[in-house]
N, C-alpha and C positions, 0 to 999 in steps of 0.2 A: 504494500500500500504506500509506504513512504517513498519507495523507488519511483512509483508512478507519479506521485506528487512532485518529486524532485525533477523527473523528466519533463513534466508539464511546466514547471517553473522555469527550467532551463530553456525549453523551447520558447516560452513566452519572452524570456529575456533576450534570446537570440533574435526573435522576430522584432522586438522593440528596438534593439541595437541596429538591425538592418534598416528599419524604417527611419531611424534617426540619421544614419549615414546617408541614406538615399535623399532625405529632405535637405541635407546640408550641401549636396552636390547635384543640383538640378542640371539637366542637359536639355537644351532647347533645340539643338541642331541648327543654330544660326550663328553667324559671326565667326571669328577666329581669334586666336591669341595675338596680342600686339607684337610687332617686330621690335627688336632692341632700338632701332632708329626711332620708331614711333614713341616709345617710352622716353627716350632721351629728349625728344621734341616737347613732350608734355611736362616733364619734370623741371625744366629750366625755368627759374623765376627771375623776374626783373627786380633788381634791388632799388631802394629809394634813391640812391645816387645815380641810377641809370645803367649800372653794370648789367650787361646782357641785352640791352636794347639793340635791335637789328638796324641795319642801314635802311634808309628810306626817309620820306618826309610827307607831311600832309598839311593842307591849309584849311581854314575855316570854310571857304567856298566849296572845296572838294568834300569836306566832312558834312556839309549841309545836304549834299546830294546822297551821300552814303547813308546818313541818318534817315532821310526821307524814305529811301528804298529798303533799308534793313532794320531800322530801330523804331521808327515812329509808330508802327502798328502796335507795339507793346508800350512804349514810353511816351506816346503822344507826340504831336508834331513839334512842340517846343520843349520837350522833356518834362512836361507837367504830370506825367504818369498816366496810367490806364491799367491795362492788364499787368504791365510791368511796373517796377518802382518809379517813383518820381525822381528825377535827376537834377532838377533846378529849384532854386529858392531855398528857404530855410535859414539863411544867414541870420545869426543873432537869436536863434530859437533853442539852442542846445541847453541853455541854463534855465529854460522855462518849463512849466509843468507838462507841456506838450511839444517836445523837441521834434523837429523835422530833419531827419538825417538824409541829406542829399550829397551829391558830389561837391556842391558849393559850400555846404555847411559842415560836413563831417569828415570827408576823406582827407587824410594828412599829406598824401603825395600824389602828384600827377602820374608818376611812373607806376603806381599801384593801379590806377585807373587803366592805363595802357595794358598792363599785364592781365587785368580782369577781362577787359573787352577782347583782347587777343585770345584768351583761353576759353571764355564762356559765351561769347556773343557771336552772332545772334542766337537766341535761346534754342531755336529749333535746328540750328546748324552750327554748333560751336566750332571755332577755328576756321570758319569760312573766309574771313577777311584777310587780305594780304597785309603785310606791315604798313605800306603807304596808306591803305584804307583805314587801318586802325589809327594811325597818326592823325588822319583827317577827321575821323569820328570823334576822337578824343579832343582835338582842337575845337571842333564845333561845340561839344558839351562844355568845355572850359569857357568858350566864348559866351554861350547861353547863360552861364553863371557869372559873367562879368569878370572873369579871372584873367583872360588874355584879350588883346585887341583883335579886331577882325583881320588885320593885315599880318599877324604873326604866323610864322611857319613853325610847326612842331616837328622835331627830329630828335635823334639820340643826344644831341648837344643841348638843344633848347628845352626839351621837356623836363629834365631833372632840375632846371633852374626855375621852373614855375613855382611860385610861392603860394601854396594853398592856404585859404583862410584859417583852417583849423590845424595847421602844421604843428603848433605848440600845444594842442589840446590833448595829446596822448602822453602817457608816462612810459618811458623806456623800460624794457624788461632787463633787469640787471644780471639775470642768469646767463652763464656762458652758453654759447651755441653748442649743442650736442649733435654730432653727426655720426 
């Protein structure tokens, strides 16, 4: 009797283990593992000082066109928000009961904006934009927030020099970088 119970318990445990392993490793039959080159492309980050920015440049005018075709459907025609986050306005609201965190009020570095747009936008096709298109879109968003002039060109040299309104609003992390 106890042998039968032990076998039943063991069988149940094995079945439960198999189900757990199976649930952790779903196979959908689509896609493929990324190549080492694809992984390298995605893991490089742009530093606040601009280290890692690629060659290329963009203007507010070019960015206006890119924004209209790739960004406005989510962020509104002037960055006022919609399905996607609001990108403009909010200056002076961070210390209020209802802060509005936008590119112009919250983001500390223009290079971080470039990195984010490059990696994650457009939402439905991340990584679609070429470096010059990213520079243009970023220039346009910075212009909409009154951070740069309409005649300024954004590139690997000028973008890190952009002084964001909330540059000093963050506390540096004193812990050493662990790699």
